[in-house]
C-alpha positions as YAML, in Angstrom:
chain: A
units: angstrom
residues:
- id: 1
  name: MET
  ca: [-10.41, -6.20, -11.65]
- id: 2
  name: ILE
  ca: [-10.38, -9.61, -10.80]
- id: 3
  name: PRO
  ca: [-6.80, -9.94, -10.60]
- id: 4
  name: TYR
  ca: [-6.91, -6.64, -7.81]
- id: 5
  name: ARG
  ca: [-9.29, -9.08, -5.50]
- id: 6
  name: GLN
  ca: [-7.00, -11.92, -5.83]
- id: 7
  name: GLY
  ca: [-3.60, -10.26, -5.30]
- id: 8
  name: GLY
  ca: [-3.90, -6.21, -5.02]
- id: 9
  name: THR
  ca: [-1.13, -4.44, -5.88]
- id: 10
  name: VAL
  ca: [1.08, -6.95, -4.05]
- id: 11
  name: ARG
  ca: [0.84, -9.28, -7.01]
- id: 12
  name: LEU
  ca: [3.24, -7.16, -9.10]
- id: 13
  name: ILE
  ca: [6.05, -8.34, -7.27]
- id: 14
  name: ASP
  ca: [5.93, -11.48, -9.04]
- id: 15
  name: VAL
  ca: [4.87, -10.05, -12.55]
- id: 16
  name: GLY
  ca: [7.59, -7.17, -12.32]
- id: 17
  name: ASN
  ca: [10.29, -9.47, -11.26]
- id: 18
  name: GLY
  ca: [9.17, -11.94, -14.16]
- id: 19
  name: MET
  ca: [8.90, -9.36, -16.75]
- id: 20
  name: GLY
  ca: [12.19, -7.27, -15.64]
- id: 21
  name: PHE
  ca: [11.02, -4.06, -14.82]
- id: 22
  name: PHE
  ca: [11.81, -4.41, -10.89]
- id: 23
  name: PRO
  ca: [13.67, -1.60, -9.76]
- id: 24
  name: SER
  ca: [16.08, -2.89, -7.35]
- id: 25
  name: ILE
  ca: [19.47, -2.13, -5.86]
- id: 26
  name: TYR
  ca: [19.02, 1.39, -6.31]
- id: 27
  name: TRP
  ca: [18.18, 1.42, -9.95]
- id: 28
  name: THR
  ca: [20.92, -0.77, -10.67]
- id: 29
  name: ARG
  ca: [18.94, -3.76, -11.55]
- id: 30
  name: VAL
  ca: [15.22, -4.68, -12.98]
- id: 31
  name: VAL
  ca: [15.30, -7.87, -11.02]
- id: 32
  name: MET
  ca: [15.55, -8.16, -7.78]
- id: 33
  name: PRO
  ca: [18.31, -10.50, -5.78]
- id: 34
  name: ASN
  ca: [16.53, -13.74, -4.09]
- id: 35
  name: TRP
  ca: [12.83, -12.11, -5.10]
- id: 36
  name: GLU
  ca: [11.28, -15.32, -4.78]
- id: 37
  name: ASP
  ca: [11.69, -14.82, -0.90]
- id: 38
  name: ILE
  ca: [8.99, -11.96, -1.04]
- id: 39
  name: SER
  ca: [7.17, -13.48, -4.02]
- id: 40
  name: TRP
  ca: [3.25, -13.39, -3.49]
- id: 41
  name: GLU
  ca: [2.34, -16.42, -4.66]
- id: 42
  name: LYS
  ca: [4.74, -18.65, -3.36]
- id: 43
  name: VAL
  ca: [5.52, -16.59, -0.09]
- id: 44
  name: LEU
  ca: [3.55, -13.75, 1.36]
- id: 45
  name: LYS
  ca: [-0.14, -15.06, -0.01]
- id: 46
  name: PRO
  ca: [0.39, -18.58, 1.97]
- id: 47
  name: ARG
  ca: [2.35, -17.57, 4.88]
- id: 48
  name: TYR
  ca: [1.45, -14.03, 5.46]
- id: 49
  name: PHE
  ca: [-1.77, -13.12, 3.87]
- id: 50
  name: ILE
  ca: [-4.33, -12.54, 6.43]
- id: 51
  name: LYS
  ca: [-7.54, -11.34, 5.04]
- id: 52
  name: HIS
  ca: [-9.00, -8.77, 2.18]
- id: 53
  name: GLY
  ca: [-9.05, -5.22, 2.75]
- id: 54
  name: ALA
  ca: [-10.89, -2.18, 0.80]
- id: 55
  name: CYS
  ca: [-11.68, 1.54, 0.25]
- id: 56
  name: LEU
  ca: [-14.90, 2.63, 1.51]
- id: 57
  name: TYR
  ca: [-18.01, 0.75, -0.28]
- id: 58
  name: CYS
  ca: [-15.61, -0.92, -3.09]
- id: 59
  name: PRO
  ca: [-16.28, -4.31, -3.76]
- id: 60
  name: VAL
  ca: [-13.06, -5.34, -4.88]
- id: 61
  name: ALA
  ca: [-10.94, -5.32, -1.96]
- id: 62
  name: CYS
  ca: [-7.94, -5.02, -3.41]
- id: 63
  name: HIS
  ca: [-5.73, -4.27, -0.08]
- id: 64
  name: LYS
  ca: [-3.91, -7.63, 0.94]
- id: 65
  name: VAL
  ca: [-3.46, -7.03, 5.16]
- id: 66
  name: VAL
  ca: [-0.43, -9.29, 6.04]
- id: 67
  name: LYS
  ca: [1.21, -10.43, 9.48]
- id: 68
  name: SER
  ca: [3.25, -7.97, 11.24]
- id: 69
  name: SER
  ca: [5.33, -8.49, 14.14]
- id: 70
  name: ASN
  ca: [2.90, -6.05, 15.60]
- id: 71
  name: GLY
  ca: [-0.45, -7.79, 14.68]
- id: 72
  name: GLU
  ca: [-1.35, -7.25, 10.73]
- id: 73
  name: TYR
  ca: [-0.11, -4.46, 8.37]
- id: 74
  name: ASP
  ca: [-1.65, -3.51, 4.90]
- id: 75
  name: LEU
  ca: [1.01, -4.17, 2.34]
- id: 76
  name: GLU
  ca: [1.13, -2.72, -1.33]
- id: 77
  name: TYR
  ca: [3.34, -3.38, -4.32]
- id: 78
  name: GLU
  ca: [5.25, 0.26, -4.34]
- id: 79
  name: THR
  ca: [6.52, -0.40, -0.62]
- id: 80
  name: THR
  ca: [8.09, -3.55, -1.28]
- id: 81
  name: MET
  ca: [10.04, -2.37, -4.36]
- id: 82
  name: ALA
  ca: [10.73, 0.86, -2.28]
- id: 83
  name: LEU
  ca: [11.70, -0.57, 1.00]
- id: 84
  name: GLY
  ca: [12.62, -4.14, -0.37]
- id: 85
  name: GLY
  ca: [14.34, -4.18, -3.91]
- id: 86
  name: LEU
  ca: [15.94, -0.78, -3.80]
- id: 87
  name: THR
  ca: [17.38, -1.61, -0.29]
- id: 88
  name: GLY
  ca: [18.25, -5.11, -0.88]
- id: 89
  name: ILE
  ca: [16.02, -6.47, 1.90]
- id: 90
  name: HIS
  ca: [14.12, -9.81, 1.01]
- id: 91
  name: ASP
  ca: [13.13, -10.90, 3.96]
- id: 92
  name: PRO
  ca: [9.60, -10.86, 4.21]
- id: 93
  name: GLN
  ca: [8.61, -10.47, 7.85]
- id: 94
  name: ARG
  ca: [11.26, -7.89, 7.88]
- id: 95
  name: LEU
  ca: [10.29, -6.21, 4.96]
- id: 96
  name: ILE
  ca: [6.83, -5.72, 6.46]
- id: 97
  name: ASP
  ca: [8.08, -4.99, 9.75]
- id: 98
  name: LEU
  ca: [10.46, -1.74, 7.92]
- id: 99
  name: ALA
  ca: [6.97, -0.86, 5.87]
- id: 100
  name: GLU
  ca: [4.88, -0.40, 9.09]
- id: 101
  name: LEU
  ca: [7.35, 1.17, 10.95]
- id: 102
  name: ALA
  ca: [7.76, 3.70, 8.02]
- id: 103
  name: ASP
  ca: [3.79, 4.09, 7.52]
- id: 104
  name: ARG
  ca: [3.51, 4.99, 11.60]
- id: 105
  name: LEU
  ca: [6.26, 7.35, 11.58]
- id: 106
  name: GLY
  ca: [4.46, 9.22, 8.76]
- id: 107
  name: PHE
  ca: [6.69, 8.62, 5.61]
- id: 108
  name: ASP
  ca: [5.43, 8.07, 1.83]
- id: 109
  name: THR
  ca: [7.54, 4.97, 1.89]
- id: 110
  name: ILE
  ca: [8.19, 5.10, -2.10]
- id: 111
  name: SER
  ca: [10.37, 9.00, -1.33]
- id: 112
  name: LEU
  ca: [11.92, 7.20, 1.62]
- id: 113
  name: GLY
  ca: [13.00, 3.82, -0.06]
- id: 114
  name: ASN
  ca: [14.23, 5.74, -3.10]
- id: 115
  name: THR
  ca: [16.16, 7.93, -0.53]
- id: 116
  name: LEU
  ca: [17.48, 5.47, 1.72]
- id: 117
  name: ALA
  ca: [18.58, 3.25, -0.98]
- id: 118
  name: PHE
  ca: [20.53, 6.69, -2.40]
- id: 119
  name: LEU
  ca: [22.27, 7.18, 0.71]
- id: 120
  name: ILE
  ca: [23.50, 3.09, 0.57]
- id: 121
  name: TYR
  ca: [24.53, 3.65, -2.78]
- id: 122
  name: LEU
  ca: [26.79, 6.66, -2.04]
- id: 123
  name: GLY
  ca: [28.05, 4.82, 1.11]
- id: 124
  name: GLU
  ca: [29.17, 2.09, -1.45]
- id: 125
  name: ARG
  ca: [30.88, 4.42, -3.42]
- id: 126
  name: GLY
  ca: [32.97, 6.28, -0.65]
- id: 127
  name: ILE
  ca: [30.78, 9.30, -0.76]
- id: 128
  name: ILE
  ca: [29.55, 9.24, 2.37]
- id: 129
  name: LYS
  ca: [30.15, 7.27, 5.96]
- id: 130
  name: GLY
  ca: [27.97, 5.60, 8.01]
- id: 131
  name: ALA
  ca: [25.46, 4.58, 5.80]
- id: 132
  name: PRO
  ca: [24.13, 0.85, 6.45]
- id: 133
  name: GLY
  ca: [24.67, -1.99, 3.56]
- id: 134
  name: TRP
  ca: [22.40, -3.44, 1.15]
- id: 135
  name: GLY
  ca: [20.06, -5.87, 2.81]
- id: 136
  name: ASP
  ca: [21.11, -4.60, 6.20]
- id: 137
  name: TYR
  ca: [17.89, -4.75, 8.37]
- id: 138
  name: GLU
  ca: [19.27, -3.21, 11.75]
- id: 139
  name: GLY
  ca: [20.85, -0.65, 9.96]
- id: 140
  name: ILE
  ca: [18.12, 0.67, 7.59]
- id: 141
  name: LYS
  ca: [15.90, 0.01, 10.74]
- id: 142
  name: ARG
  ca: [17.98, 2.44, 12.49]
- id: 143
  name: LEU
  ca: [18.18, 5.11, 9.57]
- id: 144
  name: ILE
  ca: [14.21, 5.04, 9.22]
- id: 145
  name: ILE
  ca: [14.13, 5.93, 12.88]
- id: 146
  name: ASP
  ca: [16.96, 8.63, 12.69]
- id: 147
  name: THR
  ca: [15.60, 10.24, 9.83]
- id: 148
  name: ALA
  ca: [11.95, 10.89, 11.63]
- id: 149
  name: TYR
  ca: [13.80, 12.36, 14.12]
- id: 150
  name: ARG
  ca: [16.47, 13.84, 11.95]
- id: 151
  name: ARG
  ca: [19.44, 12.71, 13.62]
- id: 152
  name: GLY
  ca: [22.90, 11.66, 12.89]
- id: 153
  name: LEU
  ca: [22.89, 10.34, 8.96]
- id: 154
  name: GLY
  ca: [18.75, 10.81, 9.17]
- id: 155
  name: GLU
  ca: [19.21, 14.61, 9.05]
- id: 156
  name: LEU
  ca: [20.73, 14.08, 5.74]
- id: 157
  name: ALA
  ca: [17.98, 11.45, 4.69]
- id: 158
  name: ALA
  ca: [15.40, 13.83, 5.69]
- id: 159
  name: LEU
  ca: [15.88, 16.22, 3.05]
- id: 160
  name: GLY
  ca: [14.97, 13.66, 0.18]
- id: 161
  name: THR
  ca: [16.75, 12.28, -2.86]
- id: 162
  name: LYS
  ca: [16.96, 15.77, -4.53]
- id: 163
  name: ALA
  ca: [18.27, 18.12, -1.78]
- id: 164
  name: ILE
  ca: [20.99, 15.60, -0.93]
- id: 165
  name: ALA
  ca: [22.12, 15.16, -4.21]
- id: 166
  name: GLU
  ca: [22.42, 19.19, -4.52]
- id: 167
  name: LYS
  ca: [23.93, 19.57, -1.04]
- id: 168
  name: LEU
  ca: [26.49, 16.60, -2.02]
- id: 169
  name: GLY
  ca: [27.04, 18.10, -5.43]
- id: 170
  name: VAL
  ca: [26.25, 14.48, -6.87]
- id: 171
  name: GLN
  ca: [23.09, 15.16, -9.00]
- id: 172
  name: ASP
  ca: [23.91, 12.97, -11.77]
- id: 173
  name: LEU
  ca: [23.53, 9.81, -9.43]
- id: 174
  name: ALA
  ca: [20.23, 10.74, -8.02]
- id: 175
  name: ILE
  ca: [17.29, 9.05, -9.43]
- id: 176
  name: HIS
  ca: [14.39, 11.46, -9.46]
- id: 177
  name: VAL
  ca: [12.65, 13.88, -11.67]
- id: 178
  name: LYS
  ca: [11.28, 17.28, -10.55]
- id: 179
  name: GLY
  ca: [12.04, 16.61, -7.21]
- id: 180
  name: LEU
  ca: [9.94, 13.37, -6.63]
- id: 181
  name: GLU
  ca: [11.29, 9.96, -6.25]
- id: 182
  name: PRO
  ca: [9.92, 7.57, -8.78]
- id: 183
  name: ALA
  ca: [7.76, 4.30, -8.23]
- id: 184
  name: ALA
  ca: [8.19, 0.84, -9.11]
- id: 185
  name: TYR
  ca: [8.21, 0.31, -13.01]
- id: 186
  name: ASP
  ca: [12.20, 0.85, -14.47]
- id: 187
  name: PRO
  ca: [11.50, 2.76, -17.53]
- id: 188
  name: ARG
  ca: [14.39, 1.22, -19.37]
- id: 189
  name: THR
  ca: [12.34, -1.98, -20.08]
- id: 190
  name: LEU
  ca: [8.70, -0.47, -19.46]
- id: 191
  name: LYS
  ca: [9.28, 2.75, -22.20]
- id: 192
  name: GLY
  ca: [5.79, 4.12, -22.01]
- id: 193
  name: MET
  ca: [7.28, 5.39, -18.44]
- id: 194
  name: ILE
  ca: [9.84, 7.18, -20.17]
- id: 195
  name: LEU
  ca: [6.93, 10.03, -21.17]
- id: 196
  name: ASN
  ca: [4.99, 9.07, -18.04]
- id: 197
  name: ASN
  ca: [7.91, 10.00, -15.75]
- id: 198
  name: ALA
  ca: [9.06, 12.77, -18.10]
- id: 199
  name: ILE
  ca: [5.88, 15.29, -18.71]
- id: 200
  name: SER
  ca: [3.66, 14.40, -15.12]
- id: 201
  name: GLU
  ca: [3.22, 17.51, -13.28]
- id: 202
  name: ARG
  ca: [4.01, 16.37, -10.08]
- id: 203
  name: GLY
  ca: [7.14, 14.83, -10.63]
- id: 204
  name: ALA
  ca: [8.14, 10.62, -11.39]
- id: 205
  name: ASP
  ca: [4.74, 10.09, -10.53]
- id: 206
  name: HIS
  ca: [3.43, 6.72, -12.14]
- id: 207
  name: LEU
  ca: [-0.31, 8.01, -11.43]
- id: 208
  name: TRP
  ca: [-0.25, 10.55, -13.54]
- id: 209
  name: SER
  ca: [-0.77, 9.02, -16.52]
- id: 210
  name: SER
  ca: [-0.61, 5.06, -15.31]
- id: 211
  name: ALA
  ca: [1.76, 4.45, -18.40]
- id: 212
  name: TYR
  ca: [2.74, 1.25, -16.74]
- id: 213
  name: ALA
  ca: [-0.64, -0.06, -17.58]
- id: 214
  name: VAL
  ca: [-0.12, 0.24, -20.97]
- id: 215
  name: ASP
  ca: [3.33, -1.63, -21.14]
- id: 216
  name: ILE
  ca: [2.41, -4.21, -18.87]
- id: 217
  name: ALA
  ca: [-0.71, -4.94, -21.14]
- id: 218
  name: GLY
  ca: [1.65, -4.60, -23.93]
- id: 219
  name: GLN
  ca: [-0.85, -2.30, -25.65]
- id: 220
  name: ALA
  ca: [0.11, 0.80, -28.60]
- id: 221
  name: GLY
  ca: [2.99, -1.51, -30.00]
- id: 222
  name: GLY
  ca: [4.14, -3.66, -26.69]
- id: 223
  name: ARG
  ca: [6.36, -2.43, -23.88]
- id: 224
  name: PHE
  ca: [9.46, -1.63, -25.49]
- id: 225
  name: ALA
  ca: [7.46, 0.79, -28.26]
- id: 226
  name: THR
  ca: [8.34, 4.21, -28.01]
- id: 227
  name: GLY
  ca: [6.41, 5.27, -31.25]
- id: 228
  name: GLU
  ca: [3.51, 7.97, -32.12]
- id: 229
  name: GLU
  ca: [0.99, 4.94, -31.21]
- id: 230
  name: LYS
  ca: [2.66, 4.72, -27.92]
- id: 231
  name: VAL
  ca: [2.97, 8.91, -27.17]
- id: 232
  name: ARG
  ca: [-0.78, 9.05, -28.06]
- id: 233
  name: ALA
  ca: [-2.11, 5.93, -25.86]
- id: 234
  name: VAL
  ca: [-0.32, 7.90, -22.92]
- id: 235
  name: MET
  ca: [-1.79, 10.60, -23.53]
- id: 236
  name: ASP
  ca: [-5.05, 8.99, -23.52]
- id: 237
  name: ILE
  ca: [-4.78, 7.55, -20.50]
- id: 238
  name: GLU
  ca: [-3.41, 10.88, -18.61]
- id: 239
  name: GLU
  ca: [-6.98, 12.62, -19.80]
- id: 240
  name: ARG
  ca: [-8.79, 9.86, -18.35]
- id: 241
  name: ASN
  ca: [-6.74, 10.12, -15.19]
- id: 242
  name: ALA
  ca: [-7.42, 13.50, -15.07]
- id: 243
  name: LEU
  ca: [-10.95, 13.13, -14.75]
- id: 244
  name: TYR
  ca: [-10.66, 10.24, -12.44]
- id: 245
  name: ASP
  ca: [-8.93, 12.21, -10.23]
- id: 246
  name: SER
  ca: [-11.40, 15.03, -10.67]
- id: 247
  name: ILE
  ca: [-14.99, 12.77, -10.39]
- id: 248
  name: LEU
  ca: [-13.43, 10.55, -7.48]
- id: 249
  name: LEU
  ca: [-12.68, 7.19, -9.34]
- id: 250
  name: CYS
  ca: [-10.38, 4.59, -8.45]
- id: 251
  name: LYS
  ca: [-7.79, 4.53, -11.34]
- id: 252
  name: PHE
  ca: [-7.91, 0.59, -10.75]
- id: 253
  name: GLY
  ca: [-11.25, 1.12, -12.77]
- id: 254
  name: ARG
  ca: [-9.59, 2.23, -16.04]
- id: 255
  name: ALA
  ca: [-10.76, -0.76, -17.96]
- id: 256
  name: VAL
  ca: [-14.19, -0.36, -16.63]
- id: 257
  name: TYR
  ca: [-14.11, 3.62, -16.85]
- id: 258
  name: THR
  ca: [-14.17, 4.20, -20.40]
- id: 259
  name: TRP
  ca: [-14.68, 7.26, -22.38]
- id: 260
  name: ASP
  ca: [-18.28, 6.27, -22.81]
- id: 261
  name: VAL
  ca: [-18.63, 5.12, -19.39]
- id: 262
  name: ILE
  ca: [-17.43, 7.99, -17.93]
- id: 263
  name: ARG
  ca: [-19.95, 10.02, -19.69]
- id: 264
  name: ASP
  ca: [-23.03, 8.12, -19.00]
- id: 265
  name: VAL
  ca: [-21.87, 8.33, -15.39]
- id: 266
  name: MET
  ca: [-21.13, 12.11, -15.52]
- id: 267
  name: ASN
  ca: [-24.42, 12.45, -17.28]
- id: 268
  name: ALA
  ca: [-26.65, 10.54, -14.48]
- id: 269
  name: VAL
  ca: [-25.07, 12.02, -11.46]
- id: 270
  name: THR
  ca: [-25.10, 15.70, -12.67]
- id: 271
  name: GLY
  ca: [-28.31, 15.87, -15.23]
- id: 272
  name: PHE
  ca: [-26.26, 17.56, -17.76]
- id: 273
  name: ASN
  ca: [-25.53, 16.56, -21.14]
- id: 274
  name: TYR
  ca: [-21.87, 16.09, -21.56]
- id: 275
  name: THR
  ca: [-20.39, 14.55, -24.70]
- id: 276
  name: VAL
  ca: [-16.97, 12.45, -24.89]
- id: 277
  name: ASP
  ca: [-15.47, 15.38, -26.79]
- id: 278
  name: GLU
  ca: [-16.57, 17.91, -23.77]
- id: 279
  name: LEU
  ca: [-15.22, 15.77, -21.40]
- id: 280
  name: ARG
  ca: [-11.82, 14.97, -23.31]
- id: 281
  name: GLU
  ca: [-11.81, 19.05, -23.51]
- id: 282
  name: ALA
  ca: [-12.39, 19.12, -19.56]
- id: 283
  name: ALA
  ca: [-9.15, 16.50, -18.85]
- id: 284
  name: GLN
  ca: [-6.81, 18.53, -21.21]
- id: 285
  name: ARG
  ca: [-7.80, 21.98, -19.80]
- id: 286
  name: ILE
  ca: [-6.88, 20.34, -16.19]
- id: 287
  name: ILE
  ca: [-3.54, 18.97, -17.52]
- id: 288
  name: VAL
  ca: [-2.43, 22.29, -19.31]
- id: 289
  name: LEU
  ca: [-3.39, 24.41, -16.70]
- id: 290
  name: HIS
  ca: [-0.84, 22.23, -14.28]
- id: 291
  name: ARG
  ca: [1.75, 23.30, -16.67]
- id: 292
  name: TYR
  ca: [0.62, 26.58, -16.97]
- id: 293
  name: MET
  ca: [0.80, 27.03, -13.00]
- id: 294
  name: ASN
  ca: [4.12, 24.82, -12.52]
- id: 295
  name: GLY
  ca: [6.02, 26.84, -15.49]
- id: 296
  name: THR
  ca: [7.08, 23.54, -16.63]
- id: 297
  name: THR
  ca: [9.47, 23.45, -19.83]
- id: 298
  name: ILE
  ca: [11.42, 20.58, -21.29]
- id: 299
  name: GLU
  ca: [14.17, 21.41, -18.95]
- id: 300
  name: GLN
  ca: [12.06, 19.65, -16.00]
- id: 301
  name: ASP
  ca: [11.03, 17.31, -18.24]
- id: 302
  name: ARG
  ca: [14.23, 15.48, -18.70]
- id: 303
  name: LEU
  ca: [15.03, 12.29, -16.82]
- id: 304
  name: PRO
  ca: [17.71, 11.02, -14.33]
- id: 305
  name: PRO
  ca: [20.92, 10.71, -16.35]
- id: 306
  name: ARG
  ca: [21.68, 7.15, -15.28]
- id: 307
  name: TRP
  ca: [18.49, 6.08, -16.96]
- id: 308
  name: LEU
  ca: [20.16, 7.31, -20.08]
- id: 309
  name: ARG
  ca: [23.81, 6.08, -19.70]
- id: 310
  name: GLU
  ca: [23.64, 3.03, -17.24]
- id: 311
  name: PRO
  ca: [21.70, -0.03, -18.85]
- id: 312
  name: VAL
  ca: [20.08, -2.92, -16.77]
- id: 313
  name: GLU
  ca: [20.51, -6.42, -18.11]
- id: 314
  name: TYR
  ca: [16.86, -8.66, -18.65]
- id: 315
  name: GLU
  ca: [17.27, -11.74, -20.29]
- id: 316
  name: GLY
  ca: [20.62, -11.44, -21.59]
- id: 317
  name: LYS
  ca: [20.09, -8.31, -22.79]
- id: 318
  name: GLN
  ca: [20.75, -4.76, -22.44]
- id: 319
  name: TYR
  ca: [18.53, -1.78, -21.54]
- id: 320
  name: VAL
  ca: [18.78, 1.89, -21.62]
- id: 321
  name: VAL
  ca: [16.48, 4.86, -22.27]
- id: 322
  name: THR
  ca: [18.15, 6.35, -25.12]
- id: 323
  name: GLU
  ca: [18.42, 10.30, -25.72]
- id: 324
  name: GLU
  ca: [16.43, 9.64, -29.15]
- id: 325
  name: GLU
  ca: [13.53, 7.82, -27.62]
- id: 326
  name: TRP
  ca: [13.18, 10.52, -24.75]
- id: 327
  name: SER
  ca: [13.66, 13.00, -27.16]
- id: 328
  name: PHE
  ca: [10.88, 11.91, -29.65]
- id: 329
  name: MET
  ca: [8.49, 10.91, -27.03]
- id: 330
  name: VAL
  ca: [8.62, 14.31, -25.73]
- id: 331
  name: LYS
  ca: [8.37, 16.44, -28.30]
- id: 332
  name: LYS
  ca: [5.56, 14.71, -29.92]
- id: 333
  name: TYR
  ca: [4.08, 14.99, -26.78]
- id: 334
  name: TYR
  ca: [4.43, 18.89, -27.45]
- id: 335
  name: GLU
  ca: [3.30, 18.95, -30.33]
- id: 336
  name: PHE
  ca: [0.09, 16.98, -29.77]
- id: 337
  name: ARG
  ca: [-0.49, 19.00, -26.59]
- id: 338
  name: GLY
  ca: [-0.10, 22.23, -28.96]
- id: 339
  name: TYR
  ca: [2.92, 23.36, -26.97]
- id: 340
  name: ASP
  ca: [6.08, 24.84, -28.30]
- id: 341
  name: GLU
  ca: [9.54, 23.00, -29.24]
- id: 342
  name: VAL
  ca: [10.29, 23.88, -25.46]
- id: 343
  name: GLY
  ca: [7.20, 22.77, -23.62]
- id: 344
  name: SER
  ca: [6.05, 26.07, -23.44]
- id: 345
  name: LEU
  ca: [2.44, 27.39, -23.82]
- id: 346
  name: GLY
  ca: [3.14, 29.89, -26.29]
- id: 347
  name: ARG
  ca: [0.51, 28.90, -28.52]
- id: 348
  name: ILE
  ca: [-2.23, 27.72, -25.84]
- id: 349
  name: HIS
  ca: [-5.14, 30.04, -25.52]
- id: 350
  name: LEU
  ca: [-6.72, 29.29, -21.95]
- id: 351
  name: SER
  ca: [-9.73, 31.48, -22.24]
- id: 352
  name: GLY
  ca: [-13.25, 29.33, -22.79]
...
């Protein structure tokens, strides 16, 4: 937990660019141009950091409050990626101010940043007119406000990435899974995120299974591994996450809340006598019921075509998600969960 105290999530700006998984210029790069300008260690911490902040009763205080033009703002890693990396904004004060503006207008910054960057990407290709350019602070700021009031190009932006792509007939260019725009972990260089993004019932949600934590830590064969060991590791943290959400534990405590600790905590609080196997079964039931209610199959578990066909470069090498990697991980996951070959619940009995 010490890294979260020292650098919160924003420390991942440095980690993500150093390891080459920081999505940039609308998913065309994994190292942001001029990323050092928003480095936590070199810029944000020494020049903008004000204080630590915390959720209620938390001793870690992973929130990092920084200076904004209006006073102070609680900056998070995902926001820096979405409103900075994806759009090309690398001026730290301007990035902070855009983030605060988006929050004050009620936006989810991950979805907003993805959507704005998608429009910039389409404008660059001549598909739409009037979009700002990469790094155009004033244009992006204006578009955020216009999106809130659904005026001009903001009327289109307010639809979100999936609906924009469908309206313009450019579905192959859009980056989303099940309609949700993804977070700051490119699956071409963090390959556990292939499975995370595919099978998450909420769409491209990094917190469904937190596979990025497995990848960054080099577990289960390392971050480029896509074998059975990685699938099982992602499934394990997916199950723990289901319980964390149910009993209100912070996912950042995943190194502390092991299965044995969860069992002991649950039994101490409830007076019951759960076993680890019973808790695993409860978690599995939560996951399966989500899929059952949504009617999800392999068609919804597919990834954006650009991840499979457009390589990104890191340290002189090219990386993509191959069809074979996606297919193996997803179908192995189905096998372990007891789904059929197209990911439906034909062999699952939901009684009990």
